[in-house]
C-alpha positions in Angstrom: -7.6 18.7 -20.8 -9.9 17.5 -23.5 -13.6 17.9 -23.0 -14.3 14.7 -25.1 -15.3 11.3 -23.0 -14.8 8.5 -24.9 -15.2 4.7 -24.1 -11.8 3.1 -23.4 -11.5 1.1 -26.7 -12.1 4.5 -28.8 -9.2 6.4 -27.1 -7.1 8.3 -29.6 -3.4 8.4 -29.7 -1.8 10.9 -27.1 -4.8 11.1 -24.8 -4.3 9.8 -21.5 -7.1 8.4 -19.6 -8.0 8.4 -16.0 -11.1 8.5 -13.9 -12.4 11.2 -11.5 -14.7 9.8 -8.8 -17.1 12.3 -7.3 -18.8 11.2 -4.0 -22.6 11.6 -3.4 -22.3 9.8 -0.1 -20.3 10.6 2.1 -20.0 14.2 1.3 -16.2 14.3 1.8 -13.7 11.5 0.8 -10.5 12.9 1.9 -9.0 12.9 5.4 -10.0 15.6 7.8 -7.4 17.5 9.8 -8.4 19.4 13.0 -6.7 20.9 16.0 -7.5 19.4 19.4 -8.1 21.3 22.6 -4.6 20.2 23.4 -3.0 22.1 20.5 -2.4 18.6 18.9 -3.1 17.6 15.2 -6.0 15.1 14.8 -6.5 13.2 11.9 -10.0 11.5 10.9 -9.9 9.2 7.9 -12.1 10.0 4.7 -15.6 8.3 4.5 -16.1 5.1 2.6 -17.5 5.7 -0.9 -21.2 4.4 -0.9 -22.5 6.5 -3.7 -21.1 8.5 -6.4 -20.4 9.2 -10.0 -17.4 8.1 -12.2 -16.3 10.0 -15.2 -13.4 9.3 -17.6 -11.1 12.2 -18.4 -8.3 12.3 -21.0 -5.3 14.6 -20.8 -3.3 15.6 -23.7 -0.3 16.8 -21.7 1.3 16.4 -18.3 0.2 20.3 -17.8 -3.3 19.2 -18.6 -3.2 16.5 -16.0 -1.6 18.6 -13.4 -4.4 21.2 -13.9 -7.0 18.3 -13.2 -4.9 17.4 -10.0 -5.1 21.0 -8.7 -8.7 21.4 -9.4 -9.9 18.3 -7.3 -12.3 18.9 -4.6 -12.7 17.2 -1.2 -15.3 15.0 -2.4 -13.3 13.8 -5.4 -10.5 11.2 -5.8 -9.0 9.5 -8.9 -8.6 5.9 -10.0 -6.4 5.0 -12.9 -8.5 2.1 -14.1 -11.7 3.3 -16.0 -15.2 1.8 -16.1 -16.6 0.3 -19.2 -18.9 3.4 -19.6 -17.3 6.8 -19.9 -19.9 8.4 -17.3 -21.5 6.0 -14.7 -22.9 5.9 -11.2 -21.0 4.4 -8.6 -22.8 2.1 -5.8 -21.7 -0.5 -3.5 -21.9 -4.2 -4.7 -24.7 -5.0 -2.4 -26.9 -2.0 -3.9 -25.7 -3.2 -7.3 -26.8 -6.8 -6.9 -30.1 -5.8 -5.2 -31.0 -3.5 -8.0 -30.5 -6.5 -10.3 -27.1 -5.2 -11.9 -28.5 -2.1 -13.9 -26.6 -0.8 -17.0 -26.2 2.7 -15.5 -24.4 1.8 -12.3 -21.5 -0.1 -11.2 -19.4 -1.2 -8.0 -15.9 0.4 -7.8 -14.3 -3.0 -8.2 -11.7 -4.5 -10.4 -14.5 -6.4 -12.4 -16.0 -3.1 -13.6 -12.8 -0.9 -13.6 -9.7 -1.8 -15.8 -6.5 -0.4 -16.9 -7.0 0.9 -20.4 -5.2 -1.0 -23.3 -3.9 2.4 -24.4 -2.3 5.5 -23.0 -3.0 6.0 -19.2 -1.4 7.2 -15.8 1.1 5.5 -13.7 1.0 6.3 -10.1 4.1 6.0 -7.7 3.5 6.7 -4.0 6.3 7.4 -1.6 6.2 7.4 2.0 9.3 7.5 4.2 10.2 4.6 6.6 9.0 4.9 10.0 11.5 7.0 12.0 13.4 8.3 9.3 13.3 11.7 7.5 11.4 12.1 4.4 13.3 12.2 1.3 13.3 15.1 -1.2 11.5 14.7 -4.4 15.0 14.6 -6.3 16.2 12.1 -3.9 13.1 9.6 -4.6 13.5 10.1 -8.2 17.3 9.5 -8.1 16.6 6.1 -6.3 14.1 5.2 -8.8 16.5 5.9 -11.6 19.2 4.1 -9.7 17.1 0.9 -9.7 15.6 1.3 -13.2 18.0 3.6 -15.3 15.3 3.7 -18.1 13.3 6.1 -16.0 15.8 8.7 -16.3 14.5 11.9 -18.1 10.8 10.6 -18.4 8.2 13.0 -18.1 6.5 13.1 -14.8 4.6 15.2 -12.1 5.7 15.5 -8.4 3.3 16.5 -5.8 3.4 16.3 -1.8 1.0 13.9 -0.2 -2.3 14.7 1.2 -0.8 14.7 4.7 2.2 17.2 4.1 2.7 20.8 5.2 -0.5 21.2 7.7 0.1 24.5 9.0 -1.5 26.2 12.2 -2.2 29.6 10.4 -2.4 31.2 14.0 1.0 30.4 15.0 2.6 29.8 11.5 3.7 26.2 12.9 4.1 23.5 10.3 2.5 20.5 12.3 3.6 17.8 9.6 6.2 19.2 7.4 6.8 17.3 4.1 5.9 13.7 4.3 5.1 11.4 1.4 5.4 12.3 -2.4 3.5 11.5 -5.2 4.9 10.8 -8.7 2.6 10.6 -11.8 4.0 9.2 -15.2 2.3 9.2 -18.5 2.5 5.5 -19.9 2.0 4.4 -23.4 -0.1 0.9 -22.3 -1.8 1.3 -19.1 -2.8 -2.3 -19.1 0.9 -3.2 -18.3 1.0 -1.2 -15.1 0.4 -4.3 -12.6 3.3 -6.3 -14.3 5.5 -3.1 -14.3 4.8 -2.2 -10.8 5.8 -5.6 -9.5 9.1 -5.5 -11.6 9.8 -2.0 -10.1 9.6 -3.4 -6.6 11.9 -6.3 -7.6 14.5 -3.7 -8.9 14.2 -1.6 -5.8 15.0 -4.6 -3.6 17.9 -5.5 -5.9 19.2 -2.0 -5.7 19.1 -1.7 -2.0 15.8 0.3 -1.5 13.8 -2.3 0.3 13.3 -2.7 4.1 11.3 -5.0 6.4 8.7 -3.4 8.6 7.7 -5.1 11.7 4.0 -4.9 12.0 2.0 -4.3 15.4 1.5 -8.1 15.7 5.1 -9.0 14.9 4.6 -10.0 11.2 7.7 -9.2 8.7 6.2 -6.8 6.2 8.2 -6.3 2.8 8.4 -2.6 2.0 10.3 -0.5 -0.4 10.6 3.4 -0.9 7.3 3.2 -3.0 4.1 1.6 -2.1 3.7 -1.9 -3.8 -0.1 -2.2 -3.6 -1.4 0.8 -5.4 -1.4 -0.6 -8.9 -5.0 -1.7 -8.9 -7.4 -0.3 -11.4 -10.1 0.5 -8.9 -8.0 1.9 -6.2 -8.7 5.5 -5.2 -5.9 8.0 -5.2 -6.9 10.8 -2.5 -5.0 13.4 -4.4 -7.1 16.4 -3.5 -5.4 16.7 -0.1 -6.7 16.9 3.4 -10.0 19.0 4.4 -8.4 21.3 7.0 -10.6 23.0 9.9 -9.5 26.5 10.7 -7.0 27.6 11.9 -5.5 24.6 10.0 -4.4 25.0 6.3 -2.4 22.8 3.8 0.3 24.5 2.2 1.7 21.9 -0.4 1.8 23.9 -3.4 0.9 23.1 -7.0 1.8 19.9 -8.8 5.2 20.3 -10.5 5.6 19.1 -14.1 8.9 17.9 -15.2 8.8 17.6 -19.1 9.9 14.5 -20.9 8.5 11.6 -23.0 6.0 9.0 -21.6 7.0 5.5 -20.3 7.0 2.6 -22.5 6.7 0.2 -19.5 7.4 -2.8 -21.4 10.7 -1.5 -22.8 11.5 0.8 -19.9 10.7 -1.6 -16.9 11.1 -5.1 -18.4 10.8 -8.3 -16.4 13.8 -8.6 -14.1 16.4 -11.1 -15.2 17.4 -13.9 -13.1 20.5 -12.2 -11.6 18.4 -9.2 -10.3 15.6 -11.6 -8.9 18.4 -13.6 -7.0 19.9 -10.4 -5.6 16.5 -9.0 -4.5 15.6 -12.3 -2.7 19.1 -12.3 -1.1 18.5 -8.7 0.2 15.1 -9.7 1.5 16.5 -12.6 3.4 19.2 -10.5 4.9 16.9 -8.0 6.0 14.4 -10.3 7.6 17.1 -12.2 9.4 18.4 -8.8 10.8 15.1 -7.8 12.3 13.6 -11.3 13.3 14.5 -11.1 16.9 12.6 -7.7 17.2 9.7 -9.1 15.4 9.4 -12.1 17.7 9.5 -10.1 20.7 6.8 -7.8 19.3 4.6 -10.8 18.3 4.9 -12.3 21.9 3.8 -8.9 23.3 0.9 -8.6 20.8 -0.3 -12.2 21.6 -0.2 -11.6 25.5 -2.1 -8.2 25.2 -4.7 -9.3 22.7 -5.4 -12.6 24.7 -5.6 -10.5 27.9 -8.1 -8.2 26.3 -10.1 -11.2 25.1 -10.1 -12.8 28.7 -11.4 -9.4 30.2 -14.2 -9.2 27.5 -15.6 -12.7 27.5 -13.8 -14.7 30.2 -12.3 -18.0 29.4 -9.0 -19.6 29.6 -6.3 -17.5 28.8 -4.0 -20.1 27.2 -6.8 -20.8 24.9 -6.8 -17.2 24.0 -3.3 -17.2 23.5 -3.5 -20.0 21.1 -6.3 -18.2 19.1 -4.4 -15.0 18.8 -1.3 -17.0 17.7 -3.1 -18.8 15.1 -4.4 -15.4 13.8 -0.9 -14.0 13.6 0.9 -17.0 12.3 -1.5 -18.9 9.9 -4.0 -16.3 9.3 -6.9 -18.3 10.9 -9.4 -16.2 12.8 -11.3 -18.5 15.3 -14.7 -18.2 16.5 -13.9 -16.1 19.8 -11.6 -13.8 17.7 -12.9 -10.0 17.8 -13.1 -7.9 14.9 -14.3 -4.5 14.2 -16.9 -4.2 11.7 -18.8 -1.3 10.2 -22.6 -1.9 10.0 -25.0 0.9 8.8 -22.0 3.3 9.0 -21.2 2.6 12.6 -18.2 0.5 14.0 -19.4 -2.3 16.2 -17.2 -5.1 17.7 -18.1 -8.8 16.7 -16.6 -12.0 17.1 -15.9 -14.2 14.1 -18.5 -16.7 15.5 -21.1 -14.2 15.3 -20.0 -13.1 11.8 -20.2 -16.7 10.2 -23.5 -17.3 12.0 -25.1 -14.3 10.1 -23.6 -14.1 6.7 -26.7 -12.2 5.4 -25.9 -9.3 7.7 -22.1 -9.3 7.5 -21.2 -10.4 4.1 -19.6 -7.6 2.1 -19.0 -5.4 5.2 -15.9 -3.5 5.6 -13.7 -4.2 8.7 -10.7 -2.6 10.5 -7.6 -4.5 10.4 -7.9 -7.5 12.3 -4.5 -7.4 13.9 -4.6 -3.8 14.4 -8.1 -2.1 14.8 -6.5 1.1 15.8 -4.6 1.5 12.5 -4.9 5.1 11.1 -7.7 6.0 13.6 -9.7 2.9 12.8 -9.5 3.2 9.0 -11.7 0.5 7.3 -9.0 -1.7 5.5 -10.8 -5.3 5.3 -13.9 -6.8 3.8 -15.8 -9.9 4.6 -16.7 -12.6 2.0 -18.9 -15.1 3.8 -20.6 -16.7 0.9 -19.1 -19.5 -1.1 -16.9 -22.3 0.4 -14.7 -20.4 2.7 -15.6 -17.6 4.9 -12.9 -15.1 4.9 -11.5 -11.6 5.6 -9.4 -9.6 3.1 -7.3 -6.8 4.0 -6.3 -4.5 1.4 -3.5 -2.9 3.7 -1.4 -6.1 3.7 -3.1 -7.7 0.5 -3.8 -10.8 2.8 -6.7 -13.4 3.2 -7.7 -14.4 6.7 -9.9 -17.6 6.9 -12.6 -17.3 9.3 -13.4 -20.6 11.3 -15.8 -21.5 14.1 -14.0 -22.6 17.4 -11.6 -25.5 17.0 -12.8 -29.1 16.8 -11.4 -30.7 19.9 -10.4 -34.5 19.3 -9.0 -36.6 22.2 -6.3 -39.0 21.3 -6.5 -42.2 23.5 -3.8 -45.0 23.0 -5.5 -47.7 21.0 -8.5 -45.7 19.7 -6.7 -44.0 16.8 -9.5 -45.4 14.3 -12.1 -43.6 16.4 -10.3 -40.3 16.3 -9.9 -40.7 12.6 -13.7 -41.3 12.1 -14.4 -38.2 14.0 -11.8 -36.2 12.1 -13.6 -37.2 8.6 -17.0 -36.6 9.9 -16.0 -33.0 10.6 -14.1 -32.5 7.4 -17.2 -33.3 5.6 -19.1 -30.8 7.2 -16.5 -28.2 6.0 -18.0 -26.3 3.1 -14.4 -26.4 1.3 -13.3 -29.9 1.6 -14.1 -32.6 -0.9 -13.2 -35.9 -2.6 -12.0 -35.1 -6.1 -10.7 -37.7 -8.5 -9.8 -39.9 -5.5 -8.0 -37.2 -3.7 -8.8 -35.0 -0.6 -8.8 -31.4 -1.9 -9.7 -27.8 -0.4 -11.4 -25.2 -2.6 -10.3 -21.8 -1.9 -10.5 -18.6 -4.1 -12.1 -20.7 -7.0 -9.0 -23.0 -7.1 -8.8 -26.7 -6.3 -5.9 -27.6 -4.0 -4.9 -31.4 -3.7 -3.7 -32.3 -0.3 -0.7 -34.2 0.4 0.6 -35.1 3.8 2.1 -31.5 4.7 -0.7 -29.6 3.3 -3.3 -31.7 5.0 -1.4 -31.3 8.3 -1.7 -27.5 7.8 -5.4 -27.7 7.0 -6.3 -29.9 10.0 -3.9 -28.2 12.4 -5.7 -25.1 11.7 -9.1 -26.5 12.4 -8.7 -29.2 14.9 -7.1 -29.2 18.5 -5.9 -32.5 19.3 -5.0 -33.4 23.0 -4.4 -36.1 25.4 -4.9 -36.3 29.1 -2.2 -37.0 31.5 -2.8 -38.0 35.2 -1.0 -35.8 37.7 0.6 -37.2 41.0 -2.2 -35.7 43.0 -4.7 -37.4 40.9 -5.9 -34.8 38.9 -5.8 -34.6 35.1 -4.0 -32.2 32.9 -4.6 -31.7 29.0 -1.5 -31.7 26.7 -2.0 -30.1 23.3 -0.8 -32.4 20.2 0.0 -31.7 16.6 -2.1 -33.7 14.1 -1.3 -37.2 14.6 0.7 -38.9 11.5 -1.5 -42.0 11.8 -4.5 -40.0 11.4 -3.1 -38.0 8.3 -2.0 -41.3 6.8 -5.3 -43.1 7.2 -7.4 -40.0 5.7 -5.0 -39.8 2.6 -4.9 -43.6 2.0 -8.6 -44.4 2.6 -9.7 -43.3 -0.9 -13.5 -43.3 -1.6 -14.0 -44.9 1.9 -13.5 -41.5 3.2 -17.1 -40.6 2.2 -16.3 -37.0 1.8 -18.5 -34.9 -0.3 -17.7 -35.6 -4.2 -16.5 -32.6 -6.3 -17.2 -32.4 -10.0 -15.8 -29.1 -10.8 -15.5 -25.4 -9.5 -17.4 -22.8 -11.7 -17.4 -19.0 -11.5 -20.6 -18.2 -13.3 -24.2 -19.3 -12.7 -25.2 -22.4 -15.0 -28.1 -24.2 -16.0 -28.9 -27.5 -14.0 -30.2 -30.5 -15.9 -33.5 -30.0 -13.9 -33.9 -26.7 -15.7 -33.2 -24.6 -12.6 -30.4 -22.0 -12.7 -27.6 -22.5 -10.2 -27.0 -19.2 -8.7 -26.3 -19.9 -5.0 -22.7 -19.7 -4.1 -21.1 -22.8 -2.4 -21.6 -26.6 -3.0 -24.6 -27.9 -4.8 -25.0 -31.6 -3.7 -27.4 -32.4 -6.8 -24.6 -31.5 -9.4 -21.5 -31.9 -7.0 -20.4 -28.4 -8.4 -19.1 -25.6 -6.4 -19.9 -21.9 -7.2 -17.5 -19.3 -6.4 -18.2 -15.8 -7.8 -15.4 -13.2 -8.1 -15.5 -11.1 -5.1 
């Protein structure tokens, strides 16, 4: 491996760039394997990177890169995007902002790490489908080549995953066997990796190598034999393997080099033609249809279990808890009473969505467990809270999904002949929401820096996720019972047709960087500025 470290734009031909991250805090990044008193294997996830150092390396050959892989220590991991400087400190985004964005440090995010516009490393991660035996390296490679024939005979490196071949040296028992596998390809233009990865997933689905996984909450998750979310420039590859406490030892051997030319991804993995896309979608639809009954049953069990847990923890009405959980599962809306697990000062603590929204200074940027499965991978932190800007949200890296955080539903009673009163109540509440505006005579929602004009269907979904409409019905015994209702069509139509009489906040534009206001003050606070009618949404 070359000892030269060059900025991305100066890379020489034939030198394949990647980044080695060395942690300062925590002391170890990789997962830890221990043997419990019951003789069973226990796995602890690696620590979250808080402070460290990034250094760009360049390999001239696959053997060079294999040598770098084998030399990694348990406080190290790789990224295949590179920072703008060839050697730089890594800090959290909070620490970076607090320090005034210093030149000698960056957070590990997609703003500061990018795939180079030159030679780099393409990473392919295989994990076996749950309940199925692991495929051999030859079988996985054959599947890749069957889906994309141009991959045949391309140079690459093969290595077992960080959970493979954990051996009890006292008994000689292999506690995990061979599990996942990693494949590393040299690519001629690493900036094309995200496009090529998405294309590869489509080819795999079309070739029959996709399947649907049912999540703990009953969601239908699209999967193929390779992980489709690894092609992010800042994503860590924990290639060093597991840290094993004696008598455990990892025996996965050395990386295996298969000689061959690098990948020209634009030529070798082109955009899928229409017939391939159509076949992939047909296969997805068939796979979902086959497993949907199982998914529905799983969802019902999850809703009942989580609602019962919420009732035991905080009391309240079990049916309301069921509706809260159902909204989380089906609509990606986490209401005020919904519990999430957040890391604060290095410790995990349960907190409700209401508590998070009420204290954005404490919780903004905090990492979380999966909101639908907080026991996933032994409580691994896979989510992050974004509480500034127009819409408080929780993004999960596990499923690449955004959950909207909302205080408890606004309850609106529907009374015959009083639709105008109910409409006025809804408009008042809409005006208080930080992401709903009048823009060019239309109702719009701002999300992720984009402006979404609301038609009848989208407004119905927006209002349905934040309001609970109901009417009361008198029972034969004289008592009353509440009956939940969908958003009334008359209210939707009235809101859409009222024009400027709605008196919602006026929106001029959405901006993604601070600007100077006419009064000479710099607009730096995220969210809506009533003086300029601008919304500032910074990139997370």
